[in-house]
N, C-alpha and C positions, 0 to 999 in steps of 0.2 A: 443068568441073565438078571435084567436091569429094571429094579420097580418105581414104577409114577410118583412122581410125588401125593402125597395124599393131599386133595383138595382144603382140610383144614387149616393143614396144615401154611400151606401159598396164600390165604385169607387170610393168617393171622399173622404173616408178616406182610405183606401188604397194610394191613391195618397199622401196621407200627413204624412201616419207612414212610408213609403216606406223609406224617406231619414236622417229619426229622428238618427238611431243610424249612418250612416256614418257622419253624421253634428255634434254630438257629441264626436268622435272620431276623427274629424279629423279640424274642423273648430278652430284655434288657436294654431293648436300643429304646432313648428317650433323647427327646428334645433338647437342643444348647442354646438354642439361638429362638426366640419364638420375635416374630414381626409383632411391636403393638402401636406402631403408627407411620405413615408416611406421607408425606410431601410431596410437590412438584412445583418449582416456579421459572416461569424465564429467564435465560439468561443463563452464564455460565459463572459457577461458587469455585472459588479457590481453595476457602477455606473454612471455617465454623471456630469461635469460640466458645467456650462452656463458660459462664460466668453467675453470679451472685448463689453462691455455694450451689452450681450444679443447676438450677432452678429456669435457668433461662441459656438461650443457646443465641448467639447473635450472628450476621453474614452478610455479605454484600454478593452483588450481582452485576457481571460486567459488561452487558447491553440486553435491559435499562439496567444503568446505572443507579442502583437501589437498596437500601439498607431495609434489612428485617430480624426485628425480636422478636423468638419465640420460646411458647411455656414448653418446657421437656416434660414436663408431665402429659400432656394430652396435644402437644405438633399444633397449637395455636397461637396463631400473629399476635401479638399483642401489641406492634408500632411497628411503622415500614416511614422511610422518607424515602421521593425520588430526586434526584438531585435535577437539574434541568438541563445539561452540558449535551450536547449532543458528540463532544469529541473525547468524551472524557470515559474510562471503568475504574468499577470500584473495585479492586484489586482484594483489598485486605481490613479486616476491621476492629475493633475492640470497644465494649465497652465499661466503662469508669466503676470503680467497687463501690462507690454510694447509686449508682443508677441512672444518675443523672446526663450523663452525655455517652457519644457515641464517636470515636476517631477513626474515623476513615482516608486508608491510600490509597485518592486516585492518578490512574498513569495513563498518558496519552504519547505518540508518535507523533513527532516530525520529522520531516524528510525519514530518514534512517536511524536515527534516536530515540530514545525511549526515555516521557521524563515523569514526573510523578510530582506531586504533593500531600501534605497532608491537613483535611480538614476538619473539624469539632461541631459538630451537629448538636444542639440541646433537645433531650425528648419532651421537657415540659414547654417548648418552643415551634421545635420543628423548624430553629434557625440556624445556618451555618454561623455562629461566634466567632470563629478563627480557622484561619489559611495559614500555611506555613511559606516561604518561598516556592521558586522550584527547585527542585535536585533534579541532575543527568539520573538515568536506569529507571527499576523499576522498583518500588520500594515492596518486598517480597515479604514483608510479616512485620504485624505493629499489637505490642500491648503497655497496657498500661502495667506499673508495679504495682505491688499486693495493698501497697500505703496510697497507693493512689498520688502519690510527689511525682512523675514520673511516666514519661508517653518511651517508648525502646521501641526505634525502627530500622529493621536492614535492611539493608539495600543489594539487589545485584551489582551495583558501583562497590569497591573494599573498603567501605565504612559503616559507620551504626551509629546513628542518629537518638542525645535522648532532649527530650523536649518540654517545656514546661507545660503545665495538662491544660494551665488557666489562661495561658497566651499563646501559648502552638511556637514562643522563641525559642531559637536552640540554645540546650546548656553545656551541652557537650558535643562533639563529632569524633564516636574513634577509629582509627584506623585498622581495618584487622588484614591480617597475615593473607587475603585470598584477594585475587581476582576479583569473582565475585562472590560475596558475601547470600547466604539463602536462608535457612529458617536456624533459628534462635533461640535459645529456653533462658529462662532466670531460674538464679536456684539461691535466697539470700542474697548479696553484696559479688554473685558471681552471675557472670552471662558467657556460655558453652554457645558458640557459634558454628554454625559449616558453610564449607561450599565448596570452590574449584580454584585449584590453580592452574598457569596456565605455561610456568617454566618450572620444574616438571610438571607435566600434563599429569597431575592425580588431584582426588581431593583429601580436603584436609579440616581439622576439628581443631579448636582452639578456647582454650578458657578465659577470659577477660574479668579482672576486677576495676569492678566500676565505679569506686572510689577512685583509684587514679587514672585508668585507663589501660593498665599494662597489660600486659601476653603473660599468664599464667606460663603457659605450657601452647606445641601443638604436637599435634598428631598427623601424621602425614600419610596414612596408612591407607588409609581408605583409595580404592581402587580408582573411582571417579568421583562425581559429584557429591555431599552430602546435603541430601533435600529434606529430610525429614531429623528430628531430634524431639527425646524425652528422657531428663529425670530420675531415679530412682526415688521410690519416697525417703529412701534410709540415707540420701544424698553421696553417697560412697559409687555410683556409673551415671553414668551417661549412657544413652542408646542411638547411635548415630543409624538413620535409613539409608542404603547409598542407591542412585540412582545409574549405573554403567554402560555407556554405548559401546556396543562390539563393530558398531559397524555394518555394512551393509544391510538395513532396518532390523539387526540383530538387538535385541536389549536384555538389558539384566538387573537385579537387583540384589543384595544383602544384608545384612542386619550388623553392627558392632555393639560389642559392650566398650566401655574404657572408663579406666580408674580417674575418677575427681581428684585425688589428690596429686597423682605423677602424670597422668597423659597416658599411658599403659596399655594397651590394648588386651584386656580379659578370653574375651572369646569372641569368633564370629561366624555367621549361622551358613546355613547350606547355602547356594543360587539360587534364585527361584527364577522365574521365568519375565522378566519386567522389574519396570522401578520402584523403588519401595518409595509411597510422596507420602505418608503418612505411619506414624508410630504411638503407640499411648501404651501407661500402666495401667494395666486390671488387675483389678487385686494386689495382693502380696503375690503370688506368683507367676502372675503371666505377663506380658506383652499381645498385642493387638496390633496389628502390621497391615496398611494398603497395600496391598500388592495390581497396580494396575490392572492387566491382564487375567490374574488369578484371584484377587475376589481377600478375603479377607484370611492370613494366618497369624496362629497363636503360638507364642513360643514362650518357651519357659525363661523366664527371665535371669535364671543365675546360670543356665550352662546355653542356653542361646539354641535346644534345638527342640526342631517344630513338634509340637503336641497336635495338631489338626489345623485342619484347612477347610472353610467353608465357601462352596461356592457361592457367587453372589451376579446375580440379574444381568448386570450392566458394568463396564471398565469400574472399577474402585480406585478412589482419588485422594478420599480421609476417611479418617477412623476417629472417632475421641470416646473416649470414656466418662460413661457416666454412670462412676459407682454409685453415688447416692440412691442410682434410681435402680444399680443392677446391671447398667446393661450398656450400649454404648451407640453410637451413632454413622451411621452409615455415610459417606455422601459419594453418587454415580452422579454422570454425566452423559446425555443423550444426544450425541453431535448432532446427526442430523433433525430431530426435531428440537435442537436450539432450550434445551431442558435442563434443569438441575434435580434431581429426586435426591431424599436426602430418610432414610429409614432408623429407626430407631428399633432397637431390637434386646428384648429385656435375655436375659441369661440365665439357664433356670436352676442350672447349678456348674461348676468350673471341670470347665474340658481337661479331660485324661486320655492318657496317650493311647490310642487306637489305631485299626485302620478301619475304622466304620467306613460305613457310606452314605451316602449324601440324598437325600426325598428331597423333592420338589412338589409342594402345596399349592394351593391359590391362598391367594390373602382372604380377608374376610371381609377387608374394610367398606363401603360404599362408597364411590366418588363425591364428593360436595364440593359447594359454593365457595370458594373461597371471601372469607369478611375477615377486617381484624376486627379481635376481642375489645372488651371495655374496659379488661383488665390492668389496674394500675401495675408499671412497675414497683415493685419493692424495693426498697431503699435500704440495704444490708449490707456487710463489711464479703466483699471476695476473698475464698481461699487466692493463698499463693498462685501465681501463673508458672507451673511448673510443667507444660503439659501441652501438646499442639493443643488447637482448636479441635472443634470437631465435623460438623454439619450443614451443610445448608436446609433451608427450610422452605415452603411455599405456598403458594396459592390451593392448590386444590387437592383434595386427598381421593387417590385415585386407587384401584386395584390392579397387581400387580401379580404375579405368578415371581417369586422367592426359593430361591433353596434353603431346608431349614440342615444346618447340619446334625449327624445322630451321632451318639455314643454307645457304647456298653460295658453297663458297671462292671467292674470287675469284679463284685460275687459274684452276681448271677453269671456271668462267663464261665466264673468254676463252675456254679449249678450247671449250666449248660455242659460244657464238656463229661462230667459225671453222672447225667441222666443219660446225654448219647452212646457213653461205653458201657453204661448198664442195658441199652435197646442192643446196641450192636452185639454184647455179648449175649441177647435172649435169640436175637437173629441168627446168629451163627448156631446155639442148640438148634433150633429151629429144623438150621437147614442140616443139620446135622441130623434128625429126628424123621424129615421128609425125603432123605435121599438114601439110607442108610438099607441095606438090603433085610 
């Protein structure tokens, strides 16, 4: 004879089992990226530079050709300038260490060739104070040196320019060992440059001594173009973000760490599904990486292992750490709308290894009318430029849907496992008593 389970035991089992799944997915989960502010601006923005102790970010748009300076504490525009050209686009910008001038690379096309020049704008008068001669190619990245005595410009041609910031006159033109030079990063008297070589077809990374222009070493191990660079705060490693064309509209990306003394490769990350357009150091342990169609990837900077992934609402083209504010700026581009969007995320706690889920939440920000702040730009000494620029800012704050990364605290996770073990044991005992003869 088979006895039916007593109702009281079934009821107890249901009451115990009901909260198990919600408990396993909710308890211990905490927000990692919290959106603090977001801005949109008309036109394509290619990069952003953090300046003046990360109090400001500066960037330019291609169409219209315009420069913006934004307060990182609230996303407010403190200064802007629009060029009168109809055939030129702003590629990249840099703010002088004392906050008095902005240098911008403008490029245009004649026939089938690209050309560029560098133009310097006064913050106070909003006038162009000098222009360089015209160069062939596209100026890819521009920075003032930490003490403001030079402006360094990389180009898609095989040279890097050193300019006098007072006049724009060329101090030196350094030939790089590439056919195209993309990103670069400064660390003391050393310049690390990344690019592409056609013969043999490969990416390349080199260290150049700025005092004499000599190439200290070349690393030819990148599979394709080196698009992004940043230097470890200790100066021991330089990190390179790769863009790999697999053919037939298939793309990939990787990050590699290279010893700054020898040029030897230390580690290579896993392969991502698209180009790595930007990379920056966050805190003491992590790298934040912008992968075009994957979003923001957090890596362990010592090993290159993926710590966590954060889905983003649009294709991601740039990330820059604002360590002073405890967060990062992410740059998105909305192709159909010809609009760039910048979001500042406050990171509430350090990312930790987990297979945690992601949660989509609505931004609580309210759309506002864009207007320029009257707050003056503070004059102060900027920190050395050893990381990539940040992201764009814009004309109006808009409501967007963002995906917040979630993670489980290891201590709470252990607690959950212990609780679940006890619950399972209780359920088993109840079942035994319920079904025994």
